[in-house]
C-alpha positions in Angstrom: -9.0 -5.3 -27.5 -8.0 -1.7 -26.9 -6.7 -0.3 -23.6 -8.6 2.6 -22.3 -7.6 5.1 -19.7 -5.6 4.1 -16.6 -7.2 5.4 -13.4 -5.0 5.7 -10.4 -6.0 6.5 -6.9 -4.1 6.8 -3.7 -5.3 4.2 -1.3 -3.3 5.4 1.7 0.0 5.2 3.6 2.0 2.6 5.5 4.5 3.9 7.9 8.1 2.5 8.0 7.9 1.6 11.7 4.7 -0.5 11.1 6.5 -2.7 8.6 8.6 -4.5 11.2 7.5 -7.6 13.0 9.9 -9.0 15.6 12.7 -7.0 13.9 11.9 -8.5 10.5 10.8 -6.4 7.6 7.4 -7.8 6.5 7.9 -7.1 2.8 11.4 -8.5 2.1 11.4 -7.5 -1.6 10.8 -3.8 -0.7 13.6 -1.8 1.1 12.7 -0.3 4.5 14.2 3.0 3.2 13.8 4.2 -0.3 16.6 2.9 -2.3 16.7 6.1 -4.4 16.7 8.9 -1.8 16.9 7.0 1.5 14.6 9.7 3.0 11.1 8.4 3.7 9.2 7.8 6.9 6.3 6.2 5.1 5.2 4.8 1.7 2.2 5.9 -0.3 0.1 3.0 -1.8 -1.8 3.5 -5.0 -4.1 1.3 -7.1 -4.2 1.7 -10.9 -7.0 0.1 -13.1 -6.9 -0.1 -16.9 -10.2 -0.1 -18.6 -10.2 -2.3 -21.7 -12.5 -1.8 -24.7 -13.7 -5.1 -26.3 -16.2 -4.9 -29.1 -17.8 -1.7 -27.9 -17.9 -3.0 -24.3 -16.0 -1.6 -21.4 -14.4 -4.1 -19.1 -12.3 -3.1 -16.1 -8.9 -4.8 -16.1 -6.7 -6.0 -13.4 -5.7 -3.7 -10.5 -2.1 -2.8 -10.1 -0.9 -1.8 -6.6 2.2 0.3 -6.2 4.3 1.4 -3.3 5.7 4.9 -3.8 8.3 7.0 -1.9 6.6 10.3 -1.1 9.9 12.1 -1.1 11.3 11.2 -4.6 8.5 9.3 -6.3 10.4 6.0 -6.6 7.8 3.4 -7.5 7.7 -0.3 -7.1 4.8 -2.5 -8.2 3.5 -4.7 -5.4 2.7 -8.3 -5.9 -0.9 -8.9 -4.8 0.0 -11.0 -1.7 2.3 -8.1 -0.6 -0.6 -5.7 -0.9 -2.8 -8.0 1.0 -0.2 -8.2 3.8 -0.2 -4.4 4.3 -3.8 -3.6 3.4 -5.0 -3.7 7.1 -2.3 -1.2 8.1 -3.3 1.1 5.2 -6.9 1.0 6.3 -6.3 1.7 10.0 -3.9 4.5 9.1 -6.5 6.1 6.9 -9.2 5.8 9.7 -6.8 7.5 12.1 -5.8 10.3 9.7 -9.4 11.0 9.0 -10.2 11.3 12.7 -12.5 8.3 12.8 -10.6 6.6 15.7 -8.6 7.9 18.6 -4.9 7.4 19.2 -5.4 4.6 21.8 -7.7 2.7 19.4 -5.2 3.2 16.6 -2.3 1.9 18.6 -4.2 -1.1 19.8 -5.4 -1.9 16.2 -1.9 -1.6 14.8 -0.5 -4.0 17.5 -3.4 -6.4 16.7 -2.8 -6.3 13.0 1.0 -6.8 13.4 0.4 -9.8 15.6 -1.6 -11.5 12.8 0.7 -10.6 9.9 2.7 -13.4 8.4 6.0 -12.4 7.0 6.1 -13.3 3.3 
């Protein structure tokens, strides 16, 4: 088995203020502020996939999700359950940033998502 290219794409953003539920940080393993530069208002989320070559066949490997400080580039690999916890926030942020929903819909959706999130 040979490892092929690693493809990485930006999935979206999650804002620092969205990561609190009842004054508790929803991803306890990840610092609310970047531990390297202490200067971020949001984190960028990426997904990397390694393509493996097995006997002339291409097989997509596991996906690796990372949370990245946009200011300094400090990167932490997310556990899959951590990614699943913030995935709805990433999706709604992307819809809002692309102009697919209005501010009032966005705010309601964020509140709804946060009410359903379980702190890990």
